[in-house]
C-alpha positions in Angstrom: 0.0 -0.2 -0.1 1.3 3.5 -0.7 1.5 6.1 1.9 0.0 9.2 -0.1 -3.2 9.9 1.1 -6.1 8.9 -1.8 -7.4 12.1 -3.9 -11.0 12.1 -4.4 -12.2 14.3 -7.1 -13.9 17.7 -6.6 -18.0 17.4 -5.9 -18.4 20.6 -7.3 -17.2 20.5 -11.1 -18.3 22.7 -14.1 -20.5 20.0 -15.4 -22.5 20.0 -11.8 -22.7 23.5 -11.9 -24.4 23.6 -15.9 -26.6 20.3 -14.4 -27.6 22.0 -11.3 -28.6 25.4 -13.7 -30.4 23.0 -15.9 -32.5 22.1 -13.0 -33.2 25.3 -11.5 -33.8 27.6 -14.5 -37.3 26.3 -15.1 -38.2 27.2 -11.4 -36.7 30.6 -11.3 -38.7 31.3 -14.4 -41.8 29.8 -13.3 -41.7 31.6 -9.9 -40.9 35.3 -11.6 -44.5 35.6 -12.4 -44.2 39.6 -13.2 -42.4 38.7 -16.0 -44.7 36.7 -17.6 -48.1 38.2 -16.4 -49.2 40.0 -19.4 -51.6 39.1 -22.6 -49.0 40.6 -24.8 -47.6 39.3 -27.4 -50.5 36.6 -28.1 -49.4 33.9 -30.1 -51.8 32.4 -32.5 -54.9 34.0 -30.3 -53.1 32.6 -27.3 -52.4 35.0 -24.4 -48.5 35.6 -23.4 -49.1 34.2 -19.8 -50.6 31.0 -21.4 -48.0 30.0 -24.1 -45.2 31.0 -22.3 -46.0 28.6 -19.4 -46.5 26.2 -21.9 -43.4 26.7 -23.6 -41.5 26.3 -19.8 -43.2 22.6 -19.9 -41.3 21.8 -23.0 -38.4 23.6 -22.5 -37.9 22.0 -18.8 -38.2 18.2 -20.2 -35.2 19.3 -22.6 -33.7 20.8 -19.9 -34.3 17.7 -17.4 -33.1 14.9 -20.2 -29.9 16.9 -20.8 -29.2 17.2 -16.9 -29.7 13.3 -16.5 -27.5 13.1 -19.7 -24.6 15.2 -18.5 -25.0 13.3 -14.6 -24.8 9.9 -15.9 -22.0 10.7 -18.1 -20.2 12.2 -14.8 -20.8 9.7 -13.5 -19.0 7.1 -15.9 -16.2 9.6 -16.0 -15.7 9.3 -12.3 -16.2 5.7 -12.0 -13.4 5.6 -14.6 -11.7 7.2 -12.3 -11.5 5.3 -9.6 -11.3 2.2 -11.5 -7.8 3.5 -12.8 -7.2 4.6 -9.2 -7.5 1.4 -8.4 -5.7 -0.8 -10.8 -2.4 1.6 -10.4 -2.5 0.8 -6.7 -2.8 -2.7 -7.7 0.0 -2.5 -10.1 2.4 -0.5 -7.4 2.1 -3.5 -5.0 
């Protein structure tokens, strides 16, 4: 065994910040009611208030899928890094 301490990857990474932003954006957009509490501009006769909220239903789905894919990629990267570290420890022993 090595006397060196185990180096763990950082908990907060740029990918995880992007994941958090993807998941928080719909909440912020919907909680800021003053930004969409109006009737104009209408889209095919539907007041802004309604079509804006429906747009966020679809946009939230896309952002959640993106966050999920990024999370899976981050977990695979961390698992492979752990595998490499354990393989290198085994080779040194």
